C-alpha positions in Angstrom: 92.3 110.2 99.8 91.1 113.6 99.6 93.9 115.6 98.5 94.7 113.4 95.9 91.0 113.2 94.5 90.1 117.0 95.5 93.5 117.8 93.0 92.0 115.9 90.7 88.6 117.9 90.9 86.7 115.8 93.2 84.3 117.4 95.2 85.6 116.9 99.1 82.4 115.6 99.7 82.5 112.8 97.8 84.8 110.9 100.1 82.9 111.3 103.4 80.1 108.6 101.9 80.4 105.0 101.9 82.7 104.7 99.0 85.5 106.7 100.8 85.5 106.8 104.8 82.9 103.9 104.6 85.4 101.8 102.7 88.7 103.3 104.6 87.0 102.5 107.9 86.0 98.7 106.8 89.5 97.9 105.4 91.2 99.0 108.2 89.2 97.5 111.0 87.7 94.0 109.6 90.0 90.9 110.1 88.0 89.8 107.4 90.1 92.7 105.2 93.1 91.5 103.0 94.6 94.7 103.5 93.8 94.7 107.5 95.6 91.3 107.2 98.4 92.4 105.8 98.9 95.0 107.9 98.3 92.9 111.3 100.7 90.6 109.9 103.4 93.6 109.3 103.0 94.9 112.8 103.4 91.2 114.2 106.9 91.4 112.3 106.3 89.4 109.8 107.9 90.0 106.5 105.8 91.2 103.4 107.1 88.7 101.0 106.2 85.9 103.3 102.7 87.3 104.1 102.1 87.6 100.2 103.1 84.2 99.8 100.8 82.9 102.5 97.6 85.0 102.1 95.7 83.3 99.5 94.7 86.1 97.7 95.7 90.0 96.5 95.8 92.8 98.8 95.2 95.4 96.7 96.6 97.9 99.1 100.3 96.8 98.7 100.5 97.7 95.0 98.0 101.1 95.7 100.5 102.5 98.5 103.2 102.5 95.3 100.7 104.2 93.0 99.5 106.6 95.3 102.9 107.8 96.2 103.5 108.5 92.7 100.5 110.4 92.2 101.1 112.3 95.2 104.3 113.1 93.9 103.1 113.8 90.3 100.5 116.3 92.0 102.8 118.2 94.4 100.4 117.5 96.9 100.7 117.0 100.7 100.1 114.0 102.2 102.2 112.5 104.8 100.7 109.4 105.7 100.5 108.0 102.4 103.9 109.0 101.6 105.3 107.6 104.8 103.6 104.3 103.6 105.5 103.9 100.4 108.1 106.4 100.1 109.6 105.8 97.1 107.2 102.8 97.0 109.8 100.7 99.5 108.9 102.3 103.2 107.0 100.8 106.1 104.9 98.1 103.9 108.1 96.9 101.9 111.1 97.6 104.6 109.4 97.8 107.7 111.1 100.9 109.0 110.1 101.6 112.6 106.7 103.4 112.7 108.4 105.6 115.7 110.5 107.2 112.7 107.2 108.0 110.5 105.4 109.4 114.0 108.5 111.8 114.4 107.7 113.3 110.9 104.2 113.3 111.0 103.6 114.7 115.0 106.9 116.4 115.7 107.8 118.0 112.3 111.2 116.6 112.1 112.9 117.5 108.8 110.0 119.3 107.4 112.6 120.4 104.9 113.7 117.2 103.7 112.3 115.1 101.7 110.2 112.2 103.0 112.7 109.5 102.7 115.2 111.5 104.4 112.9 112.9 106.7 112.2 109.0 107.6 116.1 107.7 107.4 117.8 110.4 109.3 
């Protein structure tokens, strides 16, 4: 979030307030958050298509993941977590790749010179 914003000229401090970290914290930790609910249910093994059909409202983060990935690529910035969530708009959220593969990329440096998709799929 900060990497993208600062690439557009925003102050990094902008993301430390309620509109940045505060909103992110609530989205990630509140069972009443639609995005949290989607993530939790994905973690339980449900398919995204089934979750969306039964959610009863829109979880903005699903489509935002696709848009964030496009912006990351256009700006040429490094945002490995956001890239892992939606590599080419299809990865973790959309294909349920194994989270241990993302861990290998983020924490063990696996495939540093490969594209995120190749890092996750090899």
